[in-house]
C-alpha positions as CSV (number, residue, x, y, z in Angstrom):
1,M,147.4,99.0,102.9
2,A,150.6,101.1,103.5
3,K,148.7,104.1,104.6
4,T,146.7,101.9,107.1
5,D,149.8,100.1,108.5
6,A,151.4,103.6,108.9
7,R,148.3,104.9,110.7
8,Q,148.3,101.9,113.1
9,R,151.9,102.1,113.6
10,N,151.6,105.8,114.7
11,A,148.8,104.9,117.0
12,E,151.0,102.0,118.5
13,A,154.0,104.3,118.9
14,G,151.9,106.2,121.6
15,L,151.8,103.1,123.8
16,P,154.2,102.8,126.7
17,D,157.1,100.4,126.3
18,Q,156.5,98.0,129.3
19,M,160.0,96.2,128.8
20,N,161.3,95.9,132.4
21,L,164.5,93.7,132.7
22,L,165.1,92.5,136.3
23,P,168.1,91.6,138.5
24,R,168.4,87.9,138.6
25,A,167.3,87.5,142.2
26,Q,164.2,89.6,141.7
27,L,163.5,87.9,138.2
28,L,163.5,84.4,139.9
29,T,161.1,85.6,142.6
30,V,158.6,87.0,140.1
31,F,158.9,84.0,137.7
32,A,158.3,81.6,140.6
33,A,155.1,83.4,141.5
34,L,154.0,83.4,137.9
35,S,154.9,79.7,137.5
36,V,152.6,78.6,140.5
37,V,149.7,80.6,139.3
38,F,150.3,79.0,135.9
39,V,150.1,75.7,137.2
40,I,146.9,76.5,139.1
41,S,145.3,77.7,135.8
42,Y,145.9,74.4,134.1
43,I,144.7,72.4,137.0
44,D,141.5,74.3,136.8
45,Q,141.2,73.3,133.2
46,S,142.3,69.9,133.1
47,S,140.5,68.6,136.1
48,L,136.8,69.4,134.8
49,G,136.7,66.4,132.6
50,V,136.9,63.9,135.4
51,L,134.1,65.6,137.4
52,L,131.6,65.9,134.3
53,P,129.8,62.5,135.1
54,T,129.4,63.2,138.9
55,I,128.3,66.8,138.1
56,G,125.8,65.7,135.6
57,R,124.1,63.1,138.0
58,D,124.1,65.9,140.8
59,L,122.5,68.6,138.7
60,N,120.2,66.4,136.7
61,A,122.0,67.3,133.6
62,E,123.5,64.2,132.3
63,T,122.7,65.1,128.6
64,T,124.1,68.6,128.7
65,V,126.8,68.6,131.1
66,S,129.5,68.7,128.4
67,L,128.5,72.2,127.9
68,A,130.6,73.0,131.2
69,S,133.7,72.4,129.2
70,T,132.5,73.8,126.1
71,S,131.6,77.1,127.8
72,T,135.1,77.2,129.3
73,M,136.8,76.5,126.1
74,I,134.7,79.2,124.0
75,A,135.1,81.8,126.7
76,N,138.9,81.2,126.8
77,T,139.3,81.1,123.1
78,T,137.2,84.2,122.6
79,F,139.2,86.4,125.1
80,Q,142.7,85.2,124.3
81,A,143.5,87.9,121.7
82,L,141.8,90.6,123.7
83,Y,144.3,90.5,126.8
84,G,147.4,91.3,124.7
85,R,145.9,94.6,123.4
86,L,144.2,95.3,126.9
87,S,147.6,94.8,128.6
88,D,149.3,97.2,126.0
89,V,146.7,99.9,126.9
90,F,146.1,99.4,130.6
91,G,149.2,97.7,131.8
92,R,150.2,94.0,132.3
93,K,150.1,93.9,136.1
94,Y,146.7,95.0,136.5
95,I,145.0,93.2,133.9
96,Y,146.8,90.0,135.2
97,L,145.5,90.7,138.8
98,S,142.1,91.2,137.4
99,A,142.1,87.8,135.7
100,L,143.3,86.2,138.9
101,F,140.4,87.8,140.8
102,L,137.9,86.5,138.2
103,L,139.3,83.0,138.6
104,F,138.7,83.3,142.4
105,L,135.4,84.6,142.1
106,S,134.0,82.4,139.3
107,D,135.4,79.1,140.9
108,L,133.9,80.1,144.2
109,L,130.4,80.6,142.3
110,C,130.9,77.3,140.4
111,G,131.1,75.4,143.9
112,F,127.9,77.0,145.0
113,A,126.0,76.6,141.7
114,K,122.5,75.0,142.1
115,T,121.6,74.5,138.6
116,A,123.5,73.3,135.4
117,T,122.9,76.7,133.7
118,Q,124.5,78.4,136.5
119,L,127.4,76.1,136.4
120,Y,127.7,76.7,132.6
121,V,127.7,80.5,133.0
122,F,130.2,80.4,135.9
123,R,132.6,78.1,134.1
124,G,132.5,80.6,131.1
125,F,133.7,83.3,133.5
126,S,136.6,80.8,134.5
127,G,137.6,80.3,131.1
128,I,137.9,84.0,130.6
129,A,140.1,84.1,133.7
130,T,142.3,81.2,132.8
131,G,142.7,82.6,129.3
132,G,144.0,85.9,130.8
133,I,146.3,84.1,133.2
134,N,147.8,81.9,130.6
135,A,148.4,84.9,128.0
136,L,149.6,87.4,130.5
137,T,152.1,85.1,132.3
138,M,153.9,84.6,129.0
139,I,153.7,88.4,128.0
140,I,154.9,89.5,131.6
141,V,158.0,86.9,131.1
142,S,158.6,88.4,127.7
143,D,158.8,91.9,129.5
144,I,161.3,90.8,132.3
145,V,163.8,88.9,130.3
146,T,165.9,89.3,127.1
147,L,164.9,87.6,123.8
148,R,167.7,84.9,123.9
149,Q,166.8,84.3,127.7
150,R,163.1,83.8,126.9
151,G,163.8,80.2,125.7
152,K,164.9,79.0,128.9
153,Y,162.1,80.7,131.0
154,Q,159.3,79.8,128.3
155,G,160.4,76.2,128.4
156,I,159.9,76.1,132.3
157,L,156.5,77.5,131.7
158,S,155.9,74.8,129.2
159,S,156.8,72.2,131.8
160,C,154.3,73.9,134.1
161,V,151.4,73.1,131.5
162,G,152.4,69.5,131.7
163,I,152.4,69.4,135.5
164,G,148.9,71.2,135.6
165,N,147.4,69.0,132.8
166,S,148.9,65.8,134.5
167,T,148.0,66.6,138.1
168,G,144.5,68.1,137.7
169,P,142.6,64.8,136.8
170,F,144.2,63.1,139.9
171,I,143.2,65.7,142.2
172,A,139.8,65.8,140.7
173,A,139.6,61.8,141.0
174,A,140.8,61.8,144.6
175,I,138.2,64.7,145.4
176,I,135.1,62.8,144.0
177,D,136.2,59.5,145.8
178,H,136.0,61.2,149.1
179,T,133.9,64.3,148.9
180,T,131.8,66.3,146.7
181,W,132.8,67.7,143.4
182,R,132.2,71.3,144.8
183,V,135.3,71.0,146.9
184,L,137.7,71.2,143.8
185,F,136.2,74.8,143.1
186,W,136.4,75.8,146.7
187,V,140.2,74.7,146.7
188,I,141.3,76.4,143.3
189,G,139.3,79.7,144.0
190,P,141.1,80.5,147.2
191,C,144.5,79.3,145.7
192,A,143.9,81.8,142.9
193,F,143.3,84.6,145.6
194,V,146.4,83.7,147.5
195,G,148.2,83.9,144.0
196,L,146.7,87.4,143.6
197,L,148.0,88.5,147.1
198,I,151.6,87.1,146.2
199,A,151.6,88.7,142.8
200,Y,150.4,92.1,143.8
201,P,153.6,93.1,145.7
202,T,155.9,90.9,143.6
203,I,155.3,91.7,140.0
204,P,156.9,95.0,139.2
205,T,155.4,97.6,136.8
206,N,156.7,100.6,134.9
207,F,153.4,101.4,133.5
208,K,152.2,104.9,134.0
209,G,148.3,105.2,134.8
210,G,147.2,108.2,132.7
211,D,143.8,109.3,131.6
212,Y,141.8,106.0,131.7
213,R,138.8,107.6,129.8
214,Q,141.3,108.4,127.1
215,K,142.7,104.9,127.1
216,L,139.0,103.5,126.8
217,K,138.8,105.1,123.6
218,Q,141.8,103.6,122.3
219,V,140.3,100.0,122.8
220,D,139.2,98.3,119.7
221,T,135.7,98.0,120.7
222,L,134.2,97.1,117.3
223,G,136.9,94.6,116.7
224,I,136.3,92.9,120.3
225,L,132.5,92.8,119.5
226,L,133.0,91.2,116.0
227,A,135.7,88.8,117.2
228,S,133.4,87.8,120.1
229,I,130.5,87.0,117.8
230,S,132.5,85.2,115.3
231,V,134.3,83.0,117.9
232,I,131.1,82.2,119.8
233,F,128.9,81.6,116.8
234,L,131.5,79.4,115.0
235,L,132.6,77.5,118.1
236,I,129.3,76.5,119.2
237,P,128.1,74.5,116.2
238,I,131.8,73.3,115.5
239,S,131.7,71.9,119.2
240,T,128.2,70.5,119.1
241,G,127.6,69.6,115.3
242,G,127.5,66.0,114.5
243,T,127.1,65.1,118.2
244,E,124.2,67.1,120.0
245,Y,123.0,68.6,116.8
246,A,122.9,67.5,113.1
247,W,125.2,69.4,110.8
248,N,122.2,70.2,108.6
249,C,120.2,71.5,111.5
250,P,118.9,75.0,110.8
251,L,120.3,76.2,114.2
252,V,124.0,75.0,113.3
253,I,123.7,76.4,109.8
254,S,122.6,79.7,111.1
255,F,125.2,80.0,113.6
256,L,127.9,79.3,111.1
257,C,126.6,81.9,108.7
258,I,126.5,84.5,111.4
259,G,130.0,83.6,112.7
260,G,131.4,83.7,109.3
261,A,130.0,87.0,108.4
262,A,131.2,88.4,111.8
263,A,134.7,86.9,111.0
264,I,134.8,88.7,107.5
265,A,133.7,91.9,109.1
266,F,136.4,91.4,111.9
267,V,139.1,91.2,109.2
268,Y,137.8,94.3,107.4
269,V,137.8,96.2,110.7
270,E,141.2,95.2,111.7
271,W,142.6,96.1,108.2
272,K,141.0,99.4,107.6
273,V,139.2,100.8,110.6
274,S,140.8,100.1,113.9
275,L,143.9,102.3,115.1
276,L,144.9,99.7,117.6
277,P,143.5,96.5,116.2
278,M,143.2,93.4,118.4
279,I,145.1,91.4,115.7
280,P,147.1,93.5,113.3
281,L,147.0,91.6,109.9
282,R,150.6,92.6,109.4
283,L,151.5,89.8,111.8
284,F,150.7,87.5,108.9
285,N,152.8,89.1,106.2
286,S,155.9,87.1,107.1
287,T,156.3,83.6,105.4
288,I,158.1,82.4,108.4
289,C,155.6,83.7,110.9
290,G,152.7,82.4,108.8
291,A,154.2,78.9,108.7
292,M,154.6,79.0,112.6
293,Y,151.0,80.1,113.0
294,A,150.0,77.2,110.9
295,Q,152.1,74.7,113.0
296,I,150.4,76.2,116.1
297,F,146.9,75.7,114.8
298,L,147.6,72.0,113.9
299,S,149.3,71.3,117.0
300,G,146.3,72.5,118.9
301,C,144.2,70.1,116.8
302,T,146.0,67.1,118.1
303,Y,147.2,68.1,121.6
304,Y,143.8,68.7,123.0
305,V,142.2,65.7,121.2
306,Q,144.9,63.6,122.8
307,L,144.2,64.7,126.4
308,N,140.4,64.4,125.8
309,F,140.3,61.1,123.9
310,L,143.1,59.0,125.2
311,P,141.2,58.1,128.5
312,G,138.2,57.0,126.4
313,Y,140.6,54.5,124.4
314,Y,142.1,53.3,127.8
315,Q,138.7,52.6,129.4
316,N,136.5,51.5,126.4
317,V,139.1,49.6,124.5
318,R,141.5,48.4,126.9
319,G,139.2,48.2,129.9
320,Y,141.5,50.3,132.2
321,S,140.1,52.1,135.2
322,S,139.8,55.9,135.3
323,I,142.9,56.2,137.6
324,T,144.9,53.8,135.3
325,S,143.8,55.8,132.4
326,A,144.9,59.1,134.2
327,A,148.3,57.5,135.0
328,L,148.9,56.5,131.4
329,T,148.9,59.9,130.3
330,I,151.7,60.7,132.5
331,P,154.5,59.7,130.2
332,M,153.4,62.1,127.5
333,V,153.2,65.2,129.9
334,L,156.2,64.2,131.8
335,A,158.3,63.9,128.7
336,Q,156.8,67.2,127.6
337,A,157.8,68.9,130.9
338,L,161.5,67.7,130.9
339,T,161.9,68.3,127.2
340,S,160.5,71.8,127.5
341,I,163.2,72.7,130.1
342,N,166.0,71.3,128.1
343,A,164.8,72.8,124.8
344,G,164.6,76.2,126.4
345,T,168.1,75.8,127.7
346,F,169.3,74.8,124.2
347,M,167.8,77.9,122.7
348,T,169.4,80.1,125.4
349,K,172.9,78.6,124.8
350,T,172.9,78.4,121.1
351,G,170.5,81.2,120.0
352,R,168.8,78.9,117.6
353,Y,165.4,77.4,117.3
354,G,165.2,75.8,113.9
355,H,166.8,72.4,115.0
356,L,164.1,72.0,117.7
357,L,161.3,72.6,115.3
358,Y,162.5,70.0,112.9
359,F,163.3,67.5,115.7
360,G,160.1,68.1,117.5
361,Y,157.8,67.8,114.6
362,T,159.7,64.6,113.4
363,M,159.0,63.2,116.9
364,L,155.4,64.0,116.7
365,A,155.0,62.5,113.3
366,I,156.6,59.3,114.2
367,G,154.7,59.1,117.5
368,T,151.3,59.8,116.0
369,G,152.2,57.3,113.2
370,I,153.0,54.5,115.8
371,Q,149.6,55.4,117.6
372,C,147.8,55.0,114.3
373,G,149.4,51.9,113.3
374,V,149.8,49.8,116.4
375,F,147.3,50.9,119.1
376,N,144.8,48.1,119.4
377,L,143.1,45.8,121.8
378,T,146.1,43.7,123.0
379,I,149.2,45.9,122.2
380,H,151.7,45.8,125.3
381,P,151.4,48.8,127.4
382,A,155.1,49.6,126.9
383,V,154.4,50.3,123.2
384,L,151.7,52.8,124.2
385,V,154.2,54.6,126.6
386,V,157.0,54.7,123.9
387,A,154.5,56.4,121.3
388,L,153.3,58.9,123.9
389,V,156.9,59.7,125.1
390,L,157.9,60.5,121.5
391,Q,154.9,62.8,121.3
392,G,155.7,64.5,124.6
393,V,159.3,65.0,123.5
394,G,157.9,66.6,120.2
395,I,155.5,68.9,122.2
396,G,158.3,70.0,124.5
397,C,160.4,71.0,121.6
398,T,157.7,72.9,119.7
399,F,155.2,74.4,122.4
400,Q,157.2,77.3,123.5
401,T,159.9,77.3,120.7
402,T,157.3,78.7,118.2
403,L,156.4,81.5,120.6
404,V,160.2,82.7,120.9
405,A,160.7,82.1,117.2
406,L,157.7,84.3,116.4
407,Q,158.8,87.1,118.7
408,A,162.4,86.8,117.1
409,N,160.8,87.5,113.6
410,S,158.5,90.3,114.6
411,A,158.8,93.8,116.1
412,K,159.5,94.3,119.7
413,S,156.3,96.1,120.2
414,D,154.2,93.2,118.8
415,R,155.4,90.7,121.6
416,A,152.2,90.9,123.5
417,I,149.9,90.7,120.5
418,I,151.8,87.6,119.3
419,I,151.4,85.7,122.5
420,S,147.6,86.3,122.3
421,V,147.3,85.5,118.7
422,R,149.2,82.4,119.3
423,G,146.9,81.3,122.3
424,L,144.0,82.0,120.2
425,L,145.1,80.0,117.2
426,R,146.0,77.1,119.4
427,S,142.6,77.2,121.2
428,L,140.9,77.5,117.8
429,G,142.9,74.4,116.6
430,G,141.8,72.6,119.7
431,A,138.1,73.4,119.2
432,V,138.3,72.4,115.5
433,G,140.2,69.2,116.3
434,L,137.7,68.2,119.1
435,A,134.8,68.7,116.6
436,I,136.4,66.7,113.8
437,A,137.4,63.9,116.3
438,S,134.0,63.9,117.8
439,A,132.3,63.5,114.5
440,L,134.7,60.7,113.5
441,L,134.3,58.8,116.8
442,S,130.5,59.1,116.9
443,N,129.9,58.2,113.1
444,V,132.3,55.4,113.0
445,L,131.2,53.8,116.3
446,L,127.5,54.0,115.1
447,Q,128.3,52.2,112.0
448,N,130.2,49.3,113.9
449,I,128.0,48.6,116.8
450,P,127.6,44.6,117.0
451,T,123.9,43.8,116.1
452,D,123.7,40.8,118.5
453,L,124.3,43.0,121.7
454,P,121.5,43.3,124.4
455,P,119.2,46.3,123.7
456,D,120.3,48.1,126.8
457,V,124.1,47.9,125.8
458,R,123.4,49.1,122.3
459,A,121.3,51.8,123.6
460,V,124.1,53.2,125.8
461,M,126.6,52.9,122.8
462,E,124.2,54.8,120.6
463,H,123.0,57.5,123.0
464,S,126.7,58.5,124.3
465,V,129.6,57.3,122.4
466,Y,131.9,58.4,125.3
467,A,130.0,56.4,128.1
468,T,131.3,53.0,128.9
469,P,128.5,50.5,128.7
470,D,127.9,48.1,131.7
471,M,129.3,44.7,130.2
472,A,128.8,42.6,133.2
473,S,126.1,40.4,131.6
474,L,128.0,39.9,128.2
475,S,129.8,37.0,127.2
476,Y,133.5,37.1,126.5
477,D,132.9,37.3,122.8
478,Q,130.4,40.1,123.0
479,K,132.9,42.1,125.3
480,R,135.6,41.5,122.6
481,M,133.1,42.8,119.9
482,V,132.1,46.0,121.8
483,A,135.9,46.7,122.4
484,H,136.6,46.2,118.7
485,A,133.9,48.4,117.7
486,Y,135.2,51.2,119.8
487,M,138.8,50.3,118.6
488,I,137.8,51.0,114.9
489,A,136.1,54.4,116.2
490,Y,139.3,55.5,118.1
491,R,141.7,54.4,115.1
492,A,139.8,56.8,112.9
493,V,140.7,59.6,115.5
494,F,144.3,58.5,115.7
495,I,144.5,58.6,111.8
496,F,143.4,62.2,111.8
497,F,146.5,63.1,113.9
498,V,149.0,61.8,111.1
499,P,148.3,64.3,108.3
500,C,148.2,67.1,110.8
501,M,151.5,66.4,112.1
502,A,153.0,65.5,108.7
503,L,151.9,68.9,107.4
504,S,153.4,70.6,110.4
505,L,156.9,68.9,109.6
506,A,156.5,69.9,106.0
507,V,155.8,73.5,106.8
508,C,159.2,73.6,108.7
509,L,160.8,73.9,105.1
510,L,159.4,77.5,105.1
511,I,161.0,78.5,108.3
512,N,164.4,80.2,108.1
513,D,166.2,80.2,111.5
514,T,167.2,83.8,112.0
515,G,168.5,83.3,115.3
516,L,167.7,84.9,118.7
517,E,170.1,87.9,118.8
518,R,169.4,91.1,117.3
519,Q,172.5,93.4,116.3
520,D,171.6,96.1,118.7
521,E,171.6,93.9,121.7
522,K,174.5,91.8,120.7
523,S,177.0,93.7,122.5
524,A,175.0,93.9,125.8
525,F,174.5,90.1,125.7
526,N,178.2,89.4,125.2
527,A,179.2,91.5,128.1
528,G,176.9,89.3,130.4
529,D,174.3,92.1,131.1
530,A,171.3,90.5,129.3
531,E,172.0,87.0,130.8
532,E,172.6,87.8,134.6
533,G,170.5,90.9,134.7
534,T,171.9,94.0,136.4
535,K,172.0,95.3,140.0
536,S,172.9,98.9,138.9
537,E,170.4,101.4,137.6
538,R,172.9,102.4,134.8
539,S,173.3,98.7,133.5
540,G,169.4,98.4,133.8
541,K,169.0,101.4,131.4
542,D,171.5,100.0,129.0
543,L,169.7,96.7,128.7
544,E,166.3,98.3,128.2
545,K,167.9,100.3,125.3
546,T,169.3,97.1,123.6
547,Q,166.5,94.6,124.3
548,V,164.4,93.5,121.4
């Protein structure tokens, strides 16, 4: 193992250091451009769910239209880990610009899709693009600011996630109310291209091109192939098992076996074969880092389920409209956005992150506990808001804090890989969480459908557990029985949140707050260079030497 680590370290030593600390004015300009594109990326991801019923009817794909979001998620997850190493080899800026161009092109093609299959393929390319934009935005920010300042800027990026996730559904709802669903893609695509035109002259780079044929040889091709096979063949059955396919279906079993075998082979290749592995196994040697990776996975399990299943609770249990349902998710994402900014400022001022992790996961545990215990058919909306605000505060305290803390406990050269692995684990957690939640909702609802309902209403509930049945012909008591059946099913999902967040809180005991200052950058930071940047060439070189 030691010989393998030394061999990989020697190969990584040949990679250029892309640390590029900027003067404050230039830093703010670059960060503003990155933030706007970051919001666009999350709008693209969060708006699709509102469009799916309309797209299904328009393309005659009501039973398969969920594959549009599944293909996006699988592609996003598959390529998360790839972008970190590609940006190490080929440079941050041009990989970032290529992801922007891919989003522009794929979204335009989505708008012109004539068949459901075309849409699923194009949404897969959109997922590849947004995965790259999300990862590379945070990687570039890590290149242009010091470790201690990253908390503040990464906190602002976390607020952009909340803004994108909250505005996307409203934009999509407004578009389908007034025009065709295709307009959304025709708007986001050109917005991505404008972002590319702004980013090209704005984002600096100190990366030297070199021999690209030689660089291609450095790419972990076998690792990329095995990682792609394992993620795709594992996520497809995880995403569709128990809903579209039975878990004992030969297709599901064969996919899980192939994906599992590819995952084992991937670990071996990264450990023993690759000189520049996509995911160096040394990242998991530290107890502190391993604990935070576990928290990231568990947080992904709950966060993505909340975003996808809360609207169903509001509509099927409480009887709210789609617009009201979208509005009731705002307290959580708004609390996340505001808390993220304050948490980042706290990290920058104090140089500590442990308090934020303890407080954040405590809020998440309390918020999910309230949601599990009191969400029902009649609870006052104010109680719903309180529970979601607590969770939003918890997400804001932990979402980017874990990223900065991971970088503080890892080598400087691993910062891009850490961001990619963190995104991969979060997306995997979301995929696993959605699979578990879908299975819970489906099985529990089917067991609790009232027997004395009209056949057409029962057929809707049995055919699609997410669809809201037409209850216009039902009596008041029958409507209450339907709502009660959905409430039992959604409570099973809410119960799933509690052990995830309780375990995340318990894992905090393994995390030792080592601070955000390294000894070799302390003098520069105390002199004010690291905080404010530098306008002189000499100060800039001093900071590059002291940055970790």
